[in-house]
Residue, then its C-alpha position, 0 to 999 in steps of 0.5 A: m500500499k502506497v503511504q498517504p498523509v492522513n488528517i484525524g480531527g485536525i491532527e496531521c499525521d505523516a503516512l497512513i499504512h493501514h486502512e480498514l473500513g467495516m460496514e455491517a447491516e442487520i437483516p431480519d430473520y422473519p419473511v418479508e411480505e411481497g411488495y413491501s419495501v425491503q429497505d425498511t427492514i434492513i438496519l445499517k449499523p455505524k461504520t468502523l474505521s481502523l487505521t495505522v498511522v505513522v508520525t515522525n520528527t521529520p515528516i516528508t509531506f509536512r516538512e515545514r513541521a519537522s521538529p525534535g519533539r514532534v512525535q511526542e507533541v502528536a501523541q499528546r494531542l491524540q490522547e487529548l482528543y481521545s479524552s475529550r470524546q469529541l466527534i471528528t472527521v478523518t480524511s485521507a486518500k481513501g475518503s472522508y468520514q464524518n461524526m467518528g469517535i475514537t474507540s481505541l488508541s494505542l501509543p507504543y513507546d520504546v527506544s525505537t519510538k524517539t523519532s517515529l511512531e506507528i499509532p493504531v487508531t480505531l473509530k466508530e461512526v455516531l449516527t445522528t438525526s434531527a427532530q422535526t416539528v409539524t404544525i397541525p391545523s386547528e380544524y383537524g381537531r374538530g369532527g364532521d364536515t361542519g368543523t364543530t367539536a365532537g361533543t362529550a360522552s355520556t356519563s349516565p350509570y349503566g341501565s339509566t335512561g338519561t332522564t330519570s334517575g330512578s330508572v335502573v336495570g330491572s325496574t319497570t318504566d310504566s307507572t301503572a304496571g302494578s295496577g294491571s294495566s300493562e299487558k306484559g309488565g303486570s303483577i303475578a296475580y294479574n298475569a295469573l288471572t288474565g291467563l285463566f279468564g282472559q283479558d275481557g273476563f278479568e276486567s269484567g271481574v274487576e268492574s263487578i268487584a268495584d260495583l260491589l265495593g261501591g254499593n256497600s260504601 
């Protein structure tokens, strides 16, 4: 691989000797209905980027930056960038990658790293989104074509007629049901007598009893 300079969050490195871009997607295990957009079921995971960069005291690509302490300076800046947890942009001949965060950073120090240093860096993309606010017109909050409010729900107890508070489940609505004037809602005695003598016979008997009571009074 031909060495190329690389910029990591504004820090210029002399060369890029290893570059690996990782891309992964989550595919559903369940069947997708025909005609349904498959793209909606595939979830793209954040990209990962593995780099190995070289920093020297006498860079070929940045000769004006040459200094005896450049290796230590770049190593210190990379540590600060990692500690700050900032989202950065990585730019090289392989492309530009935005919203990247450093997940690992290795700084090997020994007697051979005084003038040059190979630094492995791993970064991961941070997916971002933006919130959108939608204004709903007031007419959508009203019912029907007239644009009026939909009203309120009834709060009457179960079994209530809505007009009299005394009407409950099982009660009769005819006030004369107990006197036998109702054909089907009368008392047990009324139903028994009309069953034996018929409606006309029952009424005649009632009239006869009324006449007898009237004559005795």
